[in-house]
N, C-alpha and C positions, 0 to 999 in steps of 0.2 A: 143450341140457341141460334135463332135466325133473326136478322134485322131487315126490315122492309121500309123503304122511303116512299111514302104516299103523298108527299107534298105537291107533286106535279098534278095531282087529281083535284086540288083545291078542296071544296066542300063535298065532293062526290066520291069519297073514298070508301064508304061503308061496305058496299057489295064486294069491292076488290079485297078489302081486309078480310071479310068472311070467306071469300074464295081462297085466299092464301092460307087461312087457318085450316080450311078443309083439305086442300090439295098439297100444300107445301110444308106443313108442320106436322111432325109425327106426334102420336099420342104421348102425353107426359112431357113434351118438349115446350120450351119457352120461346115466344116470338116477341120482338120489339117492333112497334109501329111508330113511325114518325109522320105527323101530318100538321097542316096549318091550322092555327087556332080559329081564325075568323072572328065571329062574334061570341065565342065560347060555348055556343050551343052544341058544337061538334064534340066538345069534351064529354058532356053528359050523354049525348046520343051514342058515341063510341062505346061508353061503358054499358049503356042499355043494350046495344046490339050484341056485345060480347056475352052479356048475361043471358040474353034471350037465346043465343046459339048454344048455350050450355058450357061455355068455357069460363075460366077463372081469371079475373082481372087482378093482377098481382101488384101493379103500381101505375100511377098516372101522375105525370109531372110536367111542368113547363120546362122546355128545353132551352129556349131563348125568347126573344121578344115576340116572335111570330109563330113559333112551332111548339108542338106538344108531343110528348112521348107516352105511349102506354105499353106496359109489359103484360103479356097474356100467356097463361099456361093452358095447354090443350088437355084439360082435365076438368070434369065437373067440380064445382066448389065443394060439394058434399064428400067427394072422394079425397080431395086435398085435406079436408079436416080429419079424415081417418088415418092419414099417413103419419 
């Protein structure tokens, strides 16, 4: 499991999140991303980006008043269902 703090990127963290998933996270490994909520559109967009990239969103929750955390597994959702 790896944890990445993307709060310093404000609302421009999506490409970095996907880059980290591609290059820093092993297949079947879990990554935790922390980012700023902003107007809450980043919450839905982060889930959409993860799904579009073919990874599994395991959890999405409010960390504190301004931050959000998502837990992502580097495995396609259909493979996770077969496990």
